[in-house]
Each structure stands twice: as structure tokens, then as C-alpha cells.
C-alpha positions as CSV (number, residue, x, y, z in Angstrom):
1,M,108.9,81.0,75.4
2,Y,108.3,85.5,76.3
3,L,112.5,86.4,76.5
4,K,113.2,84.6,74.0
5,I,110.7,85.8,71.5
6,V,111.3,89.6,72.5
7,A,114.5,89.1,72.2
8,D,114.2,87.3,68.9
9,S,111.3,90.1,67.6
10,S,113.4,93.3,66.2
11,P,110.4,94.5,64.4
12,M,107.6,94.9,67.1
13,I,105.3,92.0,64.6
14,R,106.5,89.7,62.5
15,E,104.1,87.7,60.1
16,D,105.3,84.3,61.5
17,F,103.8,85.5,64.9
18,T,100.1,84.5,65.1
19,P,97.7,87.6,66.2
20,V,97.5,86.1,69.6
21,E,101.9,85.9,70.0
22,A,102.1,89.0,69.0
23,A,100.1,90.9,71.1
24,K,101.9,88.7,73.9
25,R,104.7,89.7,72.9
26,C,103.4,93.5,71.7
27,M,102.5,93.1,76.0
28,V,105.5,91.7,77.4
29,D,107.3,94.4,75.2
30,A,105.5,97.4,76.7
31,S,106.5,96.0,80.3
32,I,110.3,95.3,79.7
33,Q,109.9,99.7,78.0
34,V,108.6,100.9,81.6
35,A,110.7,98.4,83.5
36,T,113.8,99.8,82.0
37,K,111.7,103.4,82.4
38,L,111.9,102.5,86.6
39,G,115.4,100.7,86.4
40,Y,114.7,97.3,86.5
41,S,115.8,95.0,85.2
42,D,114.4,93.3,81.4
43,A,113.9,90.3,83.8
44,A,111.9,92.2,85.5
45,G,109.5,93.8,83.3
46,A,109.1,90.4,81.5
47,L,108.4,88.6,84.5
48,R,105.4,91.8,84.8
49,G,104.5,91.0,81.8
50,V,104.1,87.2,81.9
51,L,101.7,87.6,85.0
52,M,99.6,90.0,83.4
53,L,98.6,87.7,80.7
54,A,98.2,84.6,82.9
55,D,94.8,83.7,84.0
56,Q,95.7,82.6,87.3
57,P,98.5,82.5,89.7
58,R,101.4,81.6,88.2
59,S,104.9,79.2,90.0
60,M,108.1,80.5,90.0
61,D,108.3,77.0,87.5
62,Y,106.0,78.2,85.3
63,L,107.6,82.0,84.8
64,V,111.7,80.1,84.6
65,E,109.6,78.1,81.5
66,Q,107.8,81.2,79.6
67,T,110.8,83.5,79.7
68,G,113.8,81.3,79.5
69,Y,115.7,83.1,82.8
70,S,117.1,81.3,85.5
71,K,115.0,79.8,88.8
72,S,117.3,82.2,90.4
73,T,116.8,85.3,88.2
74,V,113.1,84.2,89.1
75,S,113.4,83.8,92.4
76,T,115.6,87.5,93.2
77,N,113.0,89.5,90.4
78,M,110.2,88.1,91.7
79,A,111.0,89.0,95.5
80,H,112.0,92.9,93.9
81,L,108.3,93.2,92.0
82,E,106.9,91.5,95.7
83,R,108.6,94.4,97.3
84,M,107.3,96.3,95.5
85,G,103.9,96.3,95.3
86,I,103.8,95.2,91.7
87,V,103.4,91.2,92.1
88,R,101.5,89.3,95.5
89,R,102.9,85.9,96.1
90,V,99.8,83.6,97.5
91,R,99.7,79.8,97.9
92,L,96.7,77.6,96.1
93,P,94.8,75.5,98.2
94,G,96.2,72.0,98.8
95,D,99.9,73.5,97.2
96,K,102.0,74.1,99.5
97,R,103.9,76.3,96.8
98,Y,104.3,79.7,96.3
99,Y,102.5,81.5,93.4
100,Y,102.3,84.9,92.1
101,S,100.0,87.6,90.5
102,T,100.5,90.6,89.0
103,I,98.7,93.4,90.6
104,I,96.5,94.9,87.6
105,S,93.2,96.6,90.2
106,I,93.7,100.5,90.1
107,D,92.8,100.8,93.9
108,E,94.4,97.6,95.1
109,G,97.8,98.8,92.9
110,T,98.1,102.7,94.6
111,K,96.7,101.3,98.3
112,V,100.4,98.9,97.9
113,H,102.0,101.9,96.6
114,N,100.3,104.8,99.2
115,E,101.4,102.5,101.8
116,N,105.2,102.3,100.6
117,F,105.2,106.1,100.7
118,R,104.3,106.6,103.5
119,Q,106.5,104.8,105.2
120,I,109.5,105.9,102.5
121,M,108.3,109.4,104.6
122,Q,107.9,108.4,107.8
123,I,112.0,107.6,107.7
124,I,112.9,111.1,105.7
125,A,111.1,112.2,108.9
126,A,112.5,110.6,111.3
127,G,115.6,110.9,110.4
128,A,115.5,114.6,110.0
129,A,113.8,114.5,113.4
130,K,117.1,112.9,114.7
131,A,119.4,115.0,112.8
132,Q,117.2,118.4,114.4
133,E,117.6,116.8,117.8
134,I,121.7,116.5,116.9
135,L,122.0,120.1,115.9
136,E,120.4,121.0,118.9
137,G,124.4,120.8,120.8
138,A,126.1,122.8,118.2
139,E,127.8,125.4,117.6
140,E,125.8,128.5,115.2
141,G,127.5,129.2,112.1
142,D,125.8,129.3,108.8
143,D,126.5,126.0,108.2
144,A,124.2,125.2,111.4
145,R,121.8,127.7,110.7
146,W,120.9,126.3,107.1
147,L,120.9,123.1,107.6
148,R,118.3,123.1,110.5
149,S,116.4,125.5,107.8
150,R,116.7,122.9,105.6
151,L,115.9,119.9,107.7
152,A,112.7,122.4,109.2
153,L,111.7,122.0,105.6
154,V,112.1,118.3,105.0
155,R,109.3,118.1,107.9
156,E,107.5,120.0,106.1
157,E,107.2,118.3,103.2
158,C,106.7,115.2,104.8
159,S,104.2,116.2,106.9
160,K,102.5,116.9,104.0
161,A,103.0,113.6,102.1
162,L,102.0,112.0,105.1
163,T,98.5,113.8,104.6
164,L,98.3,113.0,101.0
165,A,98.4,109.2,102.3
166,D,95.8,109.4,104.6
167,L,94.1,111.0,102.2
168,L,94.8,109.5,99.9
169,D,93.8,105.9,102.1
170,R,89.8,107.5,101.9
171,F,88.9,107.0,98.5
172,T,89.2,104.7,95.8
173,I,90.6,106.2,92.4
174,T,87.2,106.3,91.1
175,E,86.4,108.5,93.8
176,L,88.9,111.0,93.5
177,I,88.7,111.1,89.7
178,D,85.3,112.3,90.6
179,I,86.7,114.3,93.2
180,L,89.5,116.2,90.9
181,K,87.2,116.5,87.8
182,L,84.0,118.5,90.1
183,E,86.6,120.9,91.5
184,V,88.3,121.4,87.5
185,E,84.5,122.1,87.1
186,G,84.7,124.4,89.5
187,R,88.5,126.1,88.9
188,K,86.5,126.8,85.2
189,K,83.3,128.3,86.5
190,G,84.8,130.3,88.8
191,G,87.8,131.5,87.1
192,K,91.0,130.1,89.1
């Protein structure tokens, strides 16, 4: 059980653990630390860690068994991880149950995160545009001028973010790394 193991292992690697079990615990612990850093629950981190080490998509029952969390805790956290683009829910042929797998591919993860980022920027830009419309009928004054200026800046920054998201979609991470390395080398040679 990963949860019990993580909770019981104050020193990360104890002598009574096999190297394989200690390695698994290390990855689950790292996933919990990442979840905590990002403001997610320990359960979300443990579940991600368990899935990261799984050789195939795993059922909710498997995740409950491996972590010791209740089915409702697993369900709630899996829904959260799925919305965040960290795991995906799949169905296996001939089985009506849902299974879960973690997204390990940096390209796939980046695409999901990029789409979430794009949607956030679109919502903020639309909100700023609507707020600017509302201000059209406002009396002139320092507050209205400042708010108009701020909203224009927000829309400009959202526009840049959307352009970046569109550009990121056109390349794999390996291609982007190669492009950026060339740019860095070019800047070094050019003295920028």
C-alpha cells in the first residue's frame, strides 16, 4: 500500500524495504511533494505516483487498494487530475469500467497544459473586453482612466499568451529545444 508506506517511512529508504519497493516509494513521495507544491492534496500526488509506475491503465478499485484511500477520495482526486491534464480516463475493450493512466509524454502533457492555458487566456481576454464595454458609459475620472489602461494591458498580455500557445502547438518539445538552442548559440555569437 503506497499511502501507508509513504506515511510509515520517515527515513525515505528503510532497511526492511526491498530496493524495488524503496524506489517505488521514492517516486510516490516525489509525486506527493510536487502535488503539495502545486496546491493539490497528498492524495492527488500519491495517485499520480501510483499511476506513473503502472505498466498499464489501472481501475479505481486498484487505486483504492494501492493507496488505502476511500473510493470517494480516489474518485474526487482522479477527476481533479484529469481536469488538470495530468491523467487520462480510458476504457479497455470489452470492459465498461473506467481506467486511468498518467500522462508521461512531455509532448502530450504540454499539449494538454497548453490547451488549458489557452482557455484561461481566452476567458480573461473576454472578461477584459466585456469590462471595457461596460466602461464606455462611465464618467471620466482617474479610476475609469486607470481601469481602461489596465484592461487594455490585460488584453494585450492575453493576446501575447494566445500567440505563444498557437506557436507552441506547431512544434514538438524536441523541436522547440533545438530551435531555442540555435537561438541561444546565435545570440552568443552575435553578442546579444
